[in-house]
N, C-alpha and C positions, 0 to 999 in steps of 0.2 A: 643665423645661429649664435652669433656673439650677443644679441639682445637676450635671448633665451639663455644662454650661461650667465649672462650679469644678473638678469633675472633669479635664477635659482639661488646664485650665491647670496643675493641679499635678501630673499627668503630664509635662507638659513643662518647668515651668519652677519653681520653688517657687511664683511668684508671677506676676501677669499682667505686670508691669514686666519680667520677666526673658526675655521672649518678644519677637520680632522683628516687624515689623510683617507678614510673610506668616505667621508662626502666627496672629497675631491674626485677618487676615482668613478664614485657612480657620476656625478654631475657630467665626466668626463664621456661616459657609456649613454647617457643621456643624451646628451647632445648628438654623438654618431649614431645612436637608434633614431633620432630625428631626423638626421640627415638621410638615413636610408629610406626612411618612410614618406619624405618629402621626395625623394625620386621615384619611388613606386607611385606617389600620386600623380608626377609629372606624367610618367610611362602611360598610366590608363587615361590621363588627360589627352595627351597624343593618340595614341593607340587605341583608344575605348576600353570601356568597363566590361562592356558582353561582347564575347566572340562565339559565335555557333552556338549560342542560347546558353553560354555557360560565362562564369566571371573568367577574365584574362588569366592565363597562368599565374602572373606575380601577384596578382591579388587573391586569388583562390588558396594558394600555396604558402604565400608567405607575409602577408600584410597583417593577417590575425597575429600569427606571434610576434612579430617584431612589436605591433601594437600592444599586445600583452606584456611583451618584456620590457615595454617603455614604462607600462604603468605599473608595473611591480619595482621597477625601479624608484620611479616617484615614490610608491608608497613606503620600500625602504629609506628613502630621505625624510621622510615624514612630512612630504609636500600633500596637506589635507585642505580642505575650505578653510578661507580666512575666518577671521576671530569674528566680523562682521556677518558673517553667513551661520554662525553657530545655530545648531538646531536645539531650541528649548527643551527642558522636559514638562512635565505638566505643571509640576510644582512650580516652575519658573513662570508659566504661562498662567498659571492660577495668581501669582504674586504680583504679575503687572495688572492683572482685570481689577484685581483688590484696589490696586493703588490708584487704576484709573476711575475705579466706582467712588473712591474716597475723594479724589479731585473734583470729579463733579459734583459730590454731596457737597463740599465745600463751597464751590462755585455757587450752587442753587442757594445755600444756607446766606450766603451773601447776600445774593440778588434779593432773597424774601427779606431780610433785614433792612434793606434800601427801602423797599415797597409799602406805600400807605397800607394801616391797618385798615380795613373794612369793618365797619360795625352793622349790626340789624337796625333796621327802621325804626324800632319801638325800644332800643335801647336807652337808658337814663342819659348817657352821654350825647347821643342824637335829639333827645327832646330837648336838652339844654341849649345845645347848638343852634336848634333851629327856633328856640324861644327867643335866643339874642339874635336870631338873623344870621347866624354863621353857618357854613356849609362843611367847614373843616377846623378842627380845634387841635392843639397839643395835648397829648395824654402824657401824663407823668409816670403812669405805669398801667400797664393795661394786659391780661392776660397773663399773669405771673410772672411778667418778667417786666423790666424796665425799657421804655420806648422815649424815645424824641419826635416820632414820626408823626407825620400829620394823620388825622383821622379822619376817614371817609363815611358820610351817611348816605344812604341810598335814598 
């Protein structure tokens, strides 16, 4: 129970001195209710959950009320999912997808810029390269953009 109390204080403040009176009271109530629920769970473990085809008395009549009361106290304290578990809106999801696609396009463009440019077999560049017995040559300008990549002829 002490670890649970310290965890709640850490979630809300960095220390207990950073909490207001209402938060301190709610934390104490949460720990008390958690103790009662643990006792009910132990009772069920020792005596059984089902008796004569029904839930045992403490579980049937008390467990749900104590559980809901604990949940409401935790909500009042503002204990929700941690920031890392935030649910994204459709716009945030779209922005992430756009960023991933832009990164992928940049990687592909970089990879394409590093690849040799293929020319058709009947292009003047390949004819000259074959005429000189070369299979690769450097092109200063090809396809509307500067290139210093090797030209591959089929």
